[in-house]
N, C-alpha and C positions, 0 to 999 in steps of 0.2 A: 744719503738717498734723500733729494729732495723732488718733492712735489710743487710745480705749477700752478695756480688756482687759474682758473677760466681769465680772468682778469689782468693777471700778469702775460699769461700768454696772447692775447688779442693787444698790449700794450706791446708788445718785443714784435708781434708780427704790423704793426702800425709803422714801429722805427722802425722797419726794414722795408715796409713799402717807403717809405718818407724817404729812404735812404737811397731807395731805386730811382722813386721821381727826381730828385733831384740830380742822379749820375744821369739819365736820360737829359735832363733840362743840359748838364754841362758839357754834354756830347753835342744835341743841338746845334744848328746851324744856321746863321740866318737867311732870309729870303729878300732878294734883289725884285724889285719890280722894273716890266720893261714897259714902253712903248714908244711905238713909233710916232715921230714929232713931236712928242711931249717935254717939255723941259724939264728942269731940275726941280725950279720952282710947281712947276703945276703937278710934278709926282708928287711931291713932301707934300701938295697942301691934300690931294685926291687922298693921301695916306692915313693925312690926318681926320681927313672926311671918313673915308673907313672907319677908323680905330673907333670915332666917336661912334658911328653906327653899330661897330661891335660890345662897345661898352656899355652903348644904354642896351641892348637886345641880350646883351649875358646879365647884367645887371635885373630883368625883367625878371627873367629866367629864375635869378639866384632867389628873389622876394617869393617866386610862385613855389620854389622848393622848399624855401624857410618858412615855408605857408603850410604846405603837406607837411611838412615834419613836425611842424605841431601841434596841429591838426594828431597827427601819428603817437603822440609822445602817450607813457602808459606811464604810470606810477613807478617808482622805485631809480634807482638813483647807475643808470646805465652810459658806460664808458663809447662815445661814438666815436673816437679819436679816429679809428680806421676810416668809416663811412665817410667822416669830414675830408680826410685824403683822399678820398676816392672823390668826393663831390669838388674837391678844387682841381683834378686832375681833369672832372668833365668841363667843368667851367673854361678851363684853359683850354682846350679843344674846342669848346663850341667858341670861345671867341676866337682863333686861330680860320676858323670854319666860316663862321660870318665873313672876315676879314678881308679873307680869299676868295669867296663870293663874292663882295663887293666889288673888290678892286678887278677880279673879273667882269664883272657888269660896266665897269667903265673905258674897258679894253684894256687892259696891264695882261701881259704874262708873266708868271714868276719864273727868276733865272734861279737855279738855286747853285 
């Protein structure tokens, strides 16, 4: 009988989490935006603008998270794979949220 050490168990859990996240991304669908009277060029320009806003905001959030993590480090060798996976998922959700808010403020509606 084999006993798994906590580090191996954490790695197995992290890999399972990554597989689950990859599966969710694979089955997710794209969002189309619509706005009465908007041309295709205007819609693409507005989407690009909102993507830039979302990238900027999530970049700020990530730097804050990194600063907090750096301040909270302890001596020793800690496997952060699971935390990093959860943080990536959080960052993706935050990006989508900021993007959706920006497009809604510009008068667009989601078509799923």
